Structure formats: structure tokens, C-alpha cells
C-alpha positions, 0 to 999 in steps of 0.5 A, spaced: 528 472 452 524 474 458 519 470 460 511 472 461 510 475 467 506 471 472 505 473 479 509 470 485 506 464 488 504 464 495 508 460 501 504 454 503 504 454 510 500 447 511 507 444 509 512 442 515 518 444 511 515 451 509 513 452 517 520 450 519 524 455 514 519 461 516 521 459 523 528 459 522 527 466 518 524 469 524 530 467 529 535 470 524 531 476 524 530 476 531 538 475 532 538 482 528 534 486 533 537 493 535 541 493 529 542 501 527 541 503 520 544 509 516 541 514 511 544 513 504 545 519 500 548 518 493 551 511 496 554 515 502 552 512 509 550 517 514 549 516 521 545 522 525 544 524 532 537 523 532 534 516 531 527 513 529 526 507 534 522 501 531 518 497 536 515 491 535 507 492 536 506 485 539 511 487 544 511 494 545 518 495 548 522 490 544 526 494 539 526 491 532 532 496 530 534 504 530 534 508 524 538 515 523 533 521 522 534 526 517 535 533 517 532 539 512 540 540 511 541 532 509 534 532 505 536 538 501 543 535 500 539 529 498 535 532 493 540 536 489 545 530 489 539 526 486 538 531 481 545 531 478 545 523 478 538 524 474 542 527 468 546 520 467 540 515 470 535 518 465 540 516 459 540 508 461 537 504 456 530 502 458 531 495 458 538 496 462 534 499 468 529 493 467 534 488 468 536 491 475 529 490 477 529 483 475 536 482 479 533 485 485 526 481 484 531 475 484 535 477 490 528 478 494 526 471 492 532 468 495 531 473 502 523 472 501 522 469 508 527 474 511 523 480 509 516 477 511 519 475 518 521 482 519 514 484 517 511 479 522 516 483 528 516 490 525 509 491 522 505 486 526 503 481 520 501 474 520 505 469 517 500 469 511 499 477 510 507 478 511 508 472 505 503 476 501 506 482 502 513 480 500 510 476 494 507 483 491 513 486 492 517 481 487 511 482 483 511 489 482 519 489 480 517 483 475 511 487 472 514 494 472 520 491 468 516 488 463 512 494 462 518 499 461 521 494 456 514 495 452 514 503 453 522 504 451 521 505 444 518 510 439 510 509 440 506 508 433 503 515 430 499 516 424 504 517 418 504 523 414 508 523 407 515 527 407 516 526 415 518 522 420 514 522 426 516 519 433 513 519 440 517 517 446 516 517 453 521 520 457 522 521 465 520 527 469 526 528 474 527 527 482 521 524 485 519 524 493 517 517 495 512 517 501 510 509 502 505 507 508 507 502 514 501 497 512 504 494 506 511 496 508 515 492 503 510 491 497 507 498 496 514 501 498 517 497 492 512 498 487 512 506 488 520 506 488 521 501 483 516 504 478 519 511 478 526 509 478 525 504 472 522 509 468 528 513 469 527 518 475 531 518 481 528 518 488 528 520 495 525 515 499 522 517 506 519 510 509 514 510 514 517 512 521 513 505 524 517 501 519 523 503 517 527 497 518 524 493 512 525 499 508 533 499 510 533 491 508 529 493 501 535 498 500 540 492 501 537 489 496 537 494 491 544 496 492 546 488 491 542 488 485 547 494 482 543 500 483 547 506 481 549 510 487 544 516 488 538 513 484 535 511 490 536 515 496 534 513 503 532 518 508 527 517 514 525 523 517 519 526 520 513 528 515 513 535 518 520 537 518 523 533 512 516 531 508 514 538 507 521 540 506 521 535 500 514 536 497 516 544 497 523 543 494 523 547 487 527 541 484 522 536 486 518 534 480 513 529 483 511 526 489 508 519 490 504 518 496 500 512 499 497 514 506 491 518 510 486 522 506 489 528 511 496 527 509 495 526 502 490 533 501 496 536 505 501 534 500 496 535 494 495 543 496 503 544 498 505 541 491 500 546 487 504 552 490 510 554 486 517 555 489 522 560 487 526 557 482 521 552 480 520 550 472 514 545 472 508 543 475 509 538 480 505 531 479 502 528 485 500 521 485 496 519 491 492 513 494 489 516 500 484 510 503 477 508 503 471 506 506 470 500 502 463 496 502 461 489 501 454 489 498 450 482 499 443 481 495 438 476 498 440 471 493 447 471 495 451 465 497 451 467 504 457 462 506 461 465 501 459 472 503 460 471 510 467 468 509 469 474 505 466 479 510 470 477 515 477 476 511 476 483 508 474 486 515 479 483 519 485 481 515 491 485 518 487 487 523 483 492 518 489 496 517 488 496 509 485 501 505 482 496 501 479 493 508 471 491 507 469 495 513 462 496 511 457 490 510 451 492 507 446 486 507 439 486 504 434 485 509 431 479 507 438 475 509 440 480 514 439 476 521 442 470 518 448 473 515 450 477 521 449 471 525 454 467 520 459 473 520 459 473 528 460 466 529 466 466 524 469 472 527 469 468 534 473 463 531 479 468 529 485 467 533 488 473 536 495 474 539 503 475 537 503 473 530 510 470 531 505 464 532 504 462 525 497 460 527 495 467 529 490 471 524 489 477 528 495 481 531 496 488 534 495 494 531 501 498 529 502 503 535 499 507 540 496 512 536 492 507 532 490 504 538 487 510 541 484 512 535 481 506 534 478 505 541 475 512 540 471 510 534 469 504 538 466 508 543 463 512 538 460 506 535 457 504 542 452 510 541 451 509 533 450 501 533 448 495 536 455 492 539 454 485 537 462 482 538 468 485 541 469 492 543 475 490 548 482 492 547 489 491 551 495 495 551 499 492 557 504 488 552 502 490 545 497 494 542 491 488 541 484 490 539 478 485 539 475 484 532 469 489 533 462 488 530 457 493 530 450 492 527 444 496 525 448 502 523 446 508 519 449 509 513 450 516 515 453 514 522 460 516 523 463 509 523 459 508 517 463 514 513 470 515 516 476 510 515 477 507 522 483 503 519 482 498 525 478 491 526 471 494 526 466 492 522 459 496 521 453 492 518 448 496 515 441 493 513 439 495 506 431 495 504 433 493 497 438 493 491 436 500 490 438 502 497 444 498 497 447 501 491 445 508 494 449 506 501 455 503 497 456 509 494 454 514 500 461 516 502 467 520 500 471 515 498 471 510 492 477 505 493 474 497 493 468 494 494 464 487 493 458 485 491 455 478 492 449 476 488 447 471 483 442 475 479 445 476 472 441 483 471 443 485 478 451 484 477 450 487 470 447 493 473 452 494 479 458 494 474 456 501 472 453 503 478 457 501 484 462 507 484 469 504 486 476 503 483 476 496 484 470 492 484 469 485 485 463 480 484 462 474 489 469 475 492 473 479 498 474 486 497 482 485 499 488 482 495 489 485 489 494 482 484 499 486 480 497 485 473 490 482 474 487 487 479 490 494 477 489 498 484 487 505 485 480 509 487 476 514 486 474 521 489 477 522 496 481 515 495 486 519 491 488 520 484 486 513 481 493 511 480 492 504 478 498 501 481 500 494 477 497 496 471 500 498 464 498 505 465 502 506 472 509 508 469 506 513 465 505 517 471 512 518 472 514 520 465 512 525 459 511 524 452 516 527 447 514 528 440 519 529 434 518 530 427 523 531 421 522 533 414 525 528 409 
């Protein structure tokens, strides 16, 4: 009997035994620095001449690992062999596929601190952020396994006399999995195992900034007994390997999480029919946001300030759910702004190897330069009230930066910065606040802080985003409790961690027989 799903508990780092265990994991991971990892195609380990080198963003010259880089020839081989394996994998019983995920979740649970410690070094995550990332990865496997068991049989249909009628969900084929670097284990695991447990085979092309944690994920899947060729590990450049895989006639679907620009490129390329292609490719995309926390004049300002700071600056603002806009009613604007500034001043920045650090580095040089470009733009669009400085002499560190009195139409009020930059916008009243909240091309997450029940009920309908929270932060969606995915340019509203998610990787087959 499978137990009811429950989210994986987070580690309590206030306990000394947990701190000690995590420090041991950091030492273990550090002892593996510089290790080389191969491609994996149909179970075969392949080392190539070209490599992807993974660096520690907190110590930019420190090599975490070296991963072989795929060519188009290897990509073509991988997708062709995955198509052959699919013919066998699709016939596995749904509960058997689910058991593989439960086994992998158990292994990941045993290696939890190791996985989290790897992300501290490779992704620049704090202990708490890395631990939550690993917990979410475990959650995805536990949850999707149970959902596949639920979907595995015939679904109920309207009975007709003289007939038997059945409706089954069957897998699609070979999919391309393109996960992001910001949740390099959780989102990668959810995207990959969701597609696989539904009966598909996949090509996993991890983010080039975080390939080592992806290689460790592959170790876990192999240890769990995943058959060869079901998950093929293919690091490579987006321009060479990514486009090739998206355009390949054997590709049945593409699951992508990342920037709007790359997502739109994939969406466009996937819509074009390649010679020999027999289907319309399905695209499942999550492409970011310009998320807001709206604060009404009757709100608990202390709670609102805490939520704004954590949402804006957790993991250096490098979350698609980051609350990068604070929209504050004019009557409490000055008071709340001061609270946000003071709380942000209390955040500790540094190398996240230190468990007391809240703010680590941004991911790499490109991110560092891009965020600084937005900060310079912001100096002309708002009033700089905190931060604005950066230092890349050792790692890619940017101070938490707050701009006040920002116009909602400003560049820093509209474009996703993906860094520790908060734009504070004044609203005249709740009507103005709702207008500003919705005045963006995105629609991923958002929060409202208010006590007035009439306003809360109104905002349930009028605040247009895929994940709306009342009186809590805009980040930290829990699998199964907060189905995650947004509207407009935030993507295809593919609700990860929901009962509907696996259906994105399947198609319905209706069968009727006359008695």
C-alpha cells in the first residue's frame, strides 16, 4: 500500500547535528572537485574532446567539475536510440514506472545533503535554498509516481447499451528536456521524471552552468534501475545541440524552463514541420515573470516587509517567482519602504559555503553584467535607496538593490532582471494597485497583503497570474499544494506539481467495442 503523498520535510539547520552533517557533505563534495563526467546515450558513457567546465560562482576560478559536450552527431544518435527504447518503455505498467520513481526518491533522500551541498558550490545557493531544492526534487518524484498510478487505467466514460467504451492515456514518444540552472535539481527532476513516468523516453540537456548536479541526478536514476536509454544525458550548447534536437523529426515534445527569449525561439522552431515528421510537436514552457507584491493600506506591514525582502532577494532574486516589484498603497508607502530597507540591510552576503549567509553570488559573468546594466538603467528611472554596488574580483557578488518611486512603465518595472533588484512603486488606491500589478507581459506569481475581505475576494478574480498568494511571499510553491505555472509570456501555464501535469506528456486513446 502506497502511503499518501506528503511534502518532504526541510532540514532544521538550527540543530547542531544537522549543521554538522551538512558540513560533512560540503567536504565530501569538495573532495570531488574537478571530476569528469561523461555523456550517457542508451547507457553508454561517452567522453568527448570538447568539454563544459562548471565553476563555483562564489570563487569564479574554482572548478566544480568537467562534463563532456555533445555534438549534433551524438544528439542524432541519442534521439534515434531513444525512439527505439520508447517502443519497449511505453509498454511498462504504469505502477512499475512509478515504483522506479519511488526508488529514486528514496536514494535521493539518502544523498540529500550531498545533492544540496553540490548546489551550494555549483549554483551559489545558501544552505536553506539548496535544501529546499533537493526536497522539491524528492517531492516531484513521490507526487508524479502517485499521479501515474491514478492515470494508469481506463478512465470513466458515459455507458452506452451494447458497447464497451474505454479511454486510456498513452505516452507521446521522445521528448527533449531543457531545464534551467536556478533550480538545477528540483526543476530538472520534475521535468524529466514527469515525462518518463508517463511512458516517454527523453533527451536531458542540462543547463551549461550546472551540469554536475545533473550528472549526479543521472547516477541516482541509474542506481534506481532506470532502463538504459529511457533518460539520455546530453549536455551541449543551445545553438548547436538544442536547436538540432528541437527541430528533429523524431522529437515529439519539448519541455523547457528558462528565459522568455529562448522559450519563444523554441516555440517557433517547434511549430515548423521537419521532413519525415508525423505529428505536431507539443511545447511545455515556463518562461519567467515580473512578479509583484501588492500591499493595501490595511495590511500587516511587518509581515509584508518580511515577505517583500525574502521574495525579492531569496537566492539573489534568481527565481522566476521572485517578487521584483513591490506595489504599495500611498498611505503606507513611506513606512513600509523604510521597513523593507532596514530588513534588507540585515541580510548577510558572502560565500554560501558559510551556513549563515543569506545572499550568495549570481550565477556567472553574463548574469553579473546584465544585472549591473539594469542597475545603471534604474539609476535614471528611480531613486536608489539601497545597494547598487557589485564586485566580481573573487565571485559574482551584487548587493541587494532597491529603487523607490519607480514608474510602472519603467524598464526596471517591466523587464525581468533575474537578480537582487527590487522596484518599489506607489499606488494611489486599490484600483491603481490592481492596474499596476497586471500591467506587465508576464503573469506568473504574485501576492496581496490586505485584511479587507471584500478586497481579497475582488483580487482573487482581478489579479491575473498563475500563482496568487494572500498575505504570504510570492516564492516557495510546494508540490501538490501550489500547482505552479503562469499566464501570458510566463509560458504555457503548465502546472507543475498538479494532477494535470502528466497529461501534458500523454494523449487520450478512446476504444469502443460492440458487444
